C-alpha positions in Angstrom: -14.5 0.7 -16.3 -16.6 0.3 -12.7 -17.3 4.3 -12.4 -18.4 4.1 -16.3 -20.7 1.1 -15.7 -22.5 3.0 -13.0 -22.4 6.3 -14.7 -24.4 5.0 -17.6 -26.5 3.3 -15.1 -26.8 6.8 -13.2 -28.0 8.3 -16.7 -30.8 5.5 -17.3 -31.9 6.1 -13.8 -32.5 9.5 -15.0 -34.1 8.9 -18.3 -36.7 6.2 -16.2 -37.5 8.3 -13.4 -38.6 12.3 -13.3 -37.2 12.4 -9.8 -34.4 10.3 -7.9 -34.1 9.3 -4.8 -30.9 9.4 -1.9 -30.8 5.5 -2.3 -30.1 6.2 -6.2 -27.6 9.0 -5.4 -26.0 7.0 -2.7 -25.1 4.0 -4.9 -23.7 6.4 -7.5 -21.7 8.3 -5.0 -20.3 5.1 -3.0 -18.9 3.9 -6.3 -17.1 7.0 -7.1 -15.7 7.4 -3.7 -14.3 3.6 -3.7 -12.6 4.7 -6.8 -11.2 7.6 -5.4 -13.1 10.3 -7.6 -14.1 12.4 -5.2 -14.6 15.4 -7.4 -17.3 13.6 -8.8 -18.6 12.2 -5.8 -18.9 16.0 -4.5 -20.7 17.1 -7.6 -23.5 14.7 -7.1 -23.7 15.5 -3.6 -24.2 19.1 -4.9 -26.7 17.8 -7.6 -28.6 15.9 -4.9 -28.6 18.8 -2.6 -29.7 21.2 -5.2 -32.7 18.6 -6.0 -33.9 19.2 -2.4 -32.6 15.7 -1.2 -31.7 15.3 2.2 -28.9 13.0 2.6 -29.1 10.4 5.2 -26.3 9.7 7.8 -25.1 6.8 5.5 -24.1 9.3 2.8 -21.9 11.3 5.1 -20.0 7.8 6.1 -20.0 7.4 2.4 -18.1 10.4 1.9 -15.9 10.5 4.8 -14.7 6.8 4.1 -13.8 8.3 0.4 -12.0 10.9 1.9 -10.0 8.3 4.2 -9.2 6.4 0.8 -7.6 9.5 -0.7 -5.9 10.4 2.5 -7.9 14.0 3.0 -8.3 14.4 6.6 -9.1 17.7 6.2 -12.1 17.4 4.0 -13.4 14.0 6.4 -13.2 16.0 9.4 -15.4 18.9 7.5 -18.0 16.3 6.7 -18.1 14.7 10.3 -18.7 18.2 11.7 -21.5 18.8 8.6 -22.7 15.5 10.1 -23.5 16.9 13.7 -24.4 20.1 12.4 -27.3 18.6 10.6 -28.9 17.2 13.8 -27.4 13.6 13.2 -25.8 12.1 16.5 -22.4 10.4 15.3 -22.4 6.7 15.6 -20.2 3.7 15.8 -19.7 3.7 12.1 -19.3 7.7 12.1 -16.5 7.4 15.0 -14.9 4.3 12.8 -14.7 6.5 9.6 -12.3 8.8 11.7 -10.1 5.8 13.2 -9.8 4.6 10.2 -8.8 8.1 8.9 -5.9 8.0 11.1 -2.4 6.3 10.6 -0.9 7.8 14.0 -2.4 5.8 16.4 -2.5 8.4 19.5 -5.1 10.3 17.4 -6.8 7.1 16.4 -6.8 5.9 20.2 -7.9 9.6 20.9 -11.3 9.2 18.8 -12.0 6.0 20.4 -11.9 7.8 23.9 -14.2 10.6 22.7 -16.4 8.0 21.1 -16.5 6.1 24.3 -17.3 9.3 26.2 -20.2 10.3 23.9 -21.8 7.3 25.0 -21.4 5.1 21.9 -19.8 1.6 22.7 -17.1 0.0 20.4 -18.0 -3.0 18.1 -16.1 -5.5 16.8 -14.7 -3.7 13.6 -13.5 -0.8 15.8 -11.1 -2.8 17.9 -10.3 -4.5 14.7 -9.6 -1.5 13.1 -7.1 -0.1 16.0 -5.3 -3.4 15.9 -4.7 -3.1 12.4 -3.4 0.2 12.7 -1.0 -1.3 15.4 -0.1 -4.2 13.2 0.9 -2.0 10.8 3.6 -0.7 13.1 4.5 -4.1 14.0 3.5 -2.9 17.7 2.7 -6.5 18.8 2.1 -5.4 22.6 -0.8 -3.1 21.7 -2.2 -5.1 19.1 -2.8 -8.0 21.9 -4.1 -5.2 24.2 -6.8 -4.5 22.4 -7.5 -8.3 21.2 -7.8 -8.8 25.1 -10.4 -5.7 25.5 -12.4 -7.3 22.5 -12.7 -10.8 24.2 -13.1 -9.3 27.8 -16.4 -7.2 26.5 -17.9 -10.4 25.0 -17.4 -9.2 21.2 -17.2 -11.7 18.3 -13.8 -12.5 17.0 -13.4 -13.4 13.7 -11.1 -14.2 11.1 -10.4 -10.4 10.5 -9.2 -9.7 13.8 -7.0 -12.7 14.1 -5.3 -11.2 10.9 -4.6 -8.2 12.5 -2.7 -10.3 15.4 -0.9 -12.1 12.6 0.2 -9.2 10.8 1.5 -7.7 14.3 3.3 -10.6 14.8 4.8 -11.0 11.3 5.8 -7.6 11.0 7.8 -7.7 14.4 9.5 -10.9 13.6 7.8 -12.8 16.1 6.9 -15.9 14.2 6.5 -18.3 16.9 3.7 -16.1 18.5 2.4 -16.0 15.0 2.0 -19.8 15.1 0.5 -19.6 18.1 -2.1 -17.5 17.0 -2.9 -19.8 14.1 -3.3 -22.6 16.5 -5.8 -20.6 18.6 -7.7 -20.0 15.2 -7.8 -24.0 14.6 -9.3 -24.2 18.2 -12.1 -22.0 17.4 -12.8 -23.5 14.4 -11.6 -20.3 12.0 -10.2 -21.3 8.9 -7.2 -19.9 7.5 -7.9 -17.6 4.3 -5.7 -16.4 1.5 -5.2 -13.1 3.6 -4.0 -15.2 6.6 -1.5 -16.9 4.4 -0.6 -13.9 2.8 0.6 -12.6 6.0 1.9 -15.8 7.3 4.2 -16.5 3.9 5.3 -12.9 4.0 6.5 -13.1 7.6 8.6 -16.1 6.8 9.7 -13.9 3.6 11.1 -11.2 5.7 13.4 -13.8 7.4 14.2 -15.3 4.2 12.8 -18.5 5.4 11.9 -20.1 1.7 11.4 -23.8 3.4 8.5 -22.4 5.9 7.2 -20.4 3.0 6.9 -23.3 1.0 5.5 -25.4 3.4 2.6 -22.8 3.6 2.2 -22.9 0.0 1.9 -26.5 0.2 -0.7 -26.4 3.2 -2.6 -23.8 0.8 -3.0 -26.5 -1.8 -4.3 -29.3 0.5 -6.8 -26.9 2.1 -8.0 -25.8 -1.2 -7.2 -22.2 -0.4 -6.6 -20.1 -3.8 -3.2 -18.1 -4.0 -3.4 -14.7 -5.2 -0.7 -12.3 -7.1 0.2 -11.4 -3.4 0.7 -14.9 -2.2 2.7 -15.5 -5.4 4.7 -12.6 -5.0 5.8 -13.0 -1.1 6.9 -16.6 -2.1 8.9 -15.2 -4.8 10.3 -12.5 -2.2 11.1 -15.6 0.0 13.3 -17.2 -2.5 15.0 -14.4 -3.5 15.7 -13.6 -0.1 17.4 -16.9 0.4 19.0 -16.5 -3.1 17.0 -19.5 -4.8 16.4 -17.6 -8.0 15.8 -20.7 -9.7 12.6 -21.7 -7.6 11.6 -17.9 -8.0 11.7 -18.3 -11.7 9.7 -21.6 -11.2 7.1 -19.8 -9.1 6.9 -17.2 -11.9 6.0 -20.0 -14.6 3.6 -22.0 -12.0 1.4 -19.0 -11.3 1.3 -17.7 -15.0 0.2 -21.5 -16.0 -2.8 -20.9 -13.7 -3.6 -17.6 -15.3 -2.2 -15.2 -12.5 -0.2 -12.6 -14.1 2.8 -10.8 -12.5 2.3 -7.6 -11.7 4.8 -4.5 -11.0 5.9 -5.9 -7.7 6.2 -9.2 -8.5 8.8 -8.1 -11.3 10.2 -5.5 -8.7 10.9 -8.5 -6.3 12.3 -10.5 -8.9 14.6 -7.4 -10.1 15.7 -7.2 -6.2 16.4 -10.7 -6.3 19.1 -10.6 -9.2 20.3 -7.2 -7.9 21.3 -9.1 -4.4 22.5 -11.7 -6.1 25.1 -9.7 -7.9 23.7 -10.3 -11.6 22.6 -6.8 -12.5 22.4 -8.5 -16.3 19.2 -10.5 -15.0 17.7 -7.4 -13.3 18.3 -5.8 -16.8 16.4 -8.9 -18.7 14.0 -9.0 -15.9 12.8 -5.1 -16.4 12.6 -5.6 -20.2 10.3 -8.6 -19.7 8.0 -6.7 -17.0 7.6 -3.5 -19.8 7.1 -6.5 -22.7 4.0 -7.2 -20.2 3.0 -4.0 -20.4 3.5 -3.1 -17.0 5.0 0.7 -16.4 7.8 0.5 -14.2 7.5 2.9 -11.0 10.5 4.8 -9.0 11.3 1.6 -6.7 11.8 -0.4 -9.6 14.4 2.5 -11.5 15.9 2.9 -8.2 16.8 -0.7 -7.5 17.8 -1.3 -11.0 19.9 1.8 -11.3 21.8 0.9 -7.8 22.4 -2.5 -9.2 24.1 -1.7 -12.2 26.3 1.3 -10.6 26.9 -0.8 -7.4 28.3 -3.7 -9.3 30.5 -2.7 -11.6 34.0 -1.0 -12.1 34.0 -0.5 -15.6 31.8 0.6 -18.3 30.7 -2.7 -19.4 28.4 -2.5 -22.7 25.3 -3.6 -21.0 26.1 -1.7 -18.0 26.6 1.6 -20.2 23.4 1.2 -22.4 21.4 -0.1 -19.1 22.4 3.3 -17.3 21.6 5.4 -20.2 18.2 3.8 -21.1 17.1 4.0 -17.4 18.0 8.0 -17.1 15.9 8.5 -20.3 13.2 6.9 -19.2 12.9 8.5 -15.7 13.4 11.6 -17.4 10.3 10.8 -20.1 8.3 9.7 -16.6 9.5 13.0 -14.9 11.2 11.2 -12.3 13.8 12.4 -9.9 15.8 11.0 -7.2 16.0 12.3 -3.7 19.4 14.0 -2.4 20.6 10.8 -0.8 20.4 8.6 -3.6 21.9 10.9 -5.7 25.0 10.9 -3.3 25.2 7.3 -3.4 24.7 6.9 -7.4 27.4 9.8 -8.1 29.8 7.8 -5.6 29.3 4.4 -7.4 29.5 6.4 -10.8 32.8 7.6 -9.9 34.2 3.9 -10.2 33.4 3.6 -13.8 33.7 7.5 -15.0 36.2 9.1 -12.9 36.4 12.2 -15.1 32.8 12.7 -15.9 31.2 12.0 -19.5 28.0 10.9 -20.9 26.9 8.6 -18.1 27.7 11.4 -15.5 25.9 13.9 -17.6 22.6 11.6 -18.2 22.8 10.5 -14.7 22.6 13.8 -13.2 19.4 14.8 -15.0 18.0 12.6 -12.7 19.2 14.3 -9.7 16.9 16.7 -7.8 17.3 20.3 -8.6 19.0 21.2 -5.4 22.0 18.8 -6.3 24.1 21.6 -7.2 23.2 23.8 -4.2 25.6 24.5 -1.5 24.2 22.0 0.9 25.1 19.1 -1.1 28.6 18.6 0.3 27.2 18.5 3.7 24.5 15.7 2.8 27.6 14.0 1.0 29.5 13.5 4.1 26.0 12.2 6.3 24.5 9.9 3.4 24.7 5.8 4.5 26.1 4.6 1.0 25.9 0.9 2.1 24.9 -1.0 -1.2 23.3 -3.6 0.4 20.7 -1.5 2.0 19.7 0.2 -1.2 19.1 -3.0 -3.1 17.4 -4.8 -0.6 14.8 -2.9 0.6 12.1 -4.6 0.2 10.9 -5.2 3.7 7.4 -3.2 3.5 4.2 -4.2 3.7 3.1 -4.2 0.1 3.8 -7.9 0.0 0.7 -8.5 2.5 -2.8 -7.9 0.9 -4.6 -5.4 2.8 -8.3 -5.3 3.0 -7.9 -1.6 1.7 -5.4 -2.2 -0.9 -2.2 -1.9 1.4 -1.4 1.8 0.6 -0.6 3.8 3.6 1.3 6.3 2.1 -1.2 9.0 1.8 -0.6 12.5 0.6 -2.4 14.2 3.5 -1.9 17.9 2.3 -4.8 20.4 3.4 -7.0 21.9 0.8 -7.6 25.6 1.3 -10.4 27.0 3.3 -12.3 28.1 0.6 -12.8 24.3 -0.3 -13.8 23.4 2.9 -16.4 26.3 3.2 -17.9 24.9 -0.1 -17.8 21.5 1.0 -20.0 22.7 4.4 -22.8 23.4 1.9 -23.0 20.0 0.8 -26.0 17.7 1.9 
């Protein structure tokens, strides 16, 4: 919808003006980069170049940011080199785009050092980006180290900076340190926003401390800070970790009453909760509600649900039998397969229900990877950890925290071929 609106606007601009400038092109290219439509963005850059319009440095930054969002390291670096070839001196924003590109912190710090050697001084956002990178790793020490650098250089500390510290503390389980950070925020008159509360609630949820999480929900209400879907999902996770499924269901009703609809992650969290409570029939019901809401289950949902059904049963009860067959069918239709470790675990669990093979075994094996029957399977079988609990409670990831960039760090960073790189160098 966002892209369509901008394309219509661009079409109207073309009809009204005989020539277009870099600003008009820049706006539409930015829109496509932010929505990950890099093919369209590249086409517009070519069109701009063919029209004889020189690209400003901001255009390079827009394209670098777009490639960062989609995780294409190779093309981002090509644009950075092209920026220099065209006579531009990389700015703090240019280097910031590169720092934001790298999820491996040693490379990000290397770019920071290169930037300093080039005589470009870091700004607040530069250090904060580094801090958020270390926070994602739960490296509290490094996050505080760069916080100290930022402060010692007299740069402004804002709520985004504190968010990085809080994320690092909560990711590493240092909740008392997180509380100390919130106290300093109060002393600096920096109010807590929704992002801050999401990080804190997620931190307590990881520990299954529903009381602390509930207290934060109450504080949000008192301070007039509006909870979002991430807030509610994190709180539901706290309830599920504590085994308080009644409170989790009540939270669903409360959020729906306020017009906040559960998303895939919310339902996945509930399914995890029912699985942890050894109630696979409830997990199945939740799964059906999710589909009725028009949401498409992802691989994580199927994995949790199937593991719950197989791990908690010793006989093929009717709902387990039909549930397994239904999930297998949907996974096959969606083109989803398991990894070899999951296949081994599911196969072991199924032996308790269907010892000599049968319809369930046949259906389940269709979701297994192609190399299931290879000679390596027996080796994997002996080395796979088949702990049931770990398979149905693996929800301690960062998806509960509302990140500024959407929270998806699992980029596919495979490089494009050299021909694409050469074509890209002709842009601008």
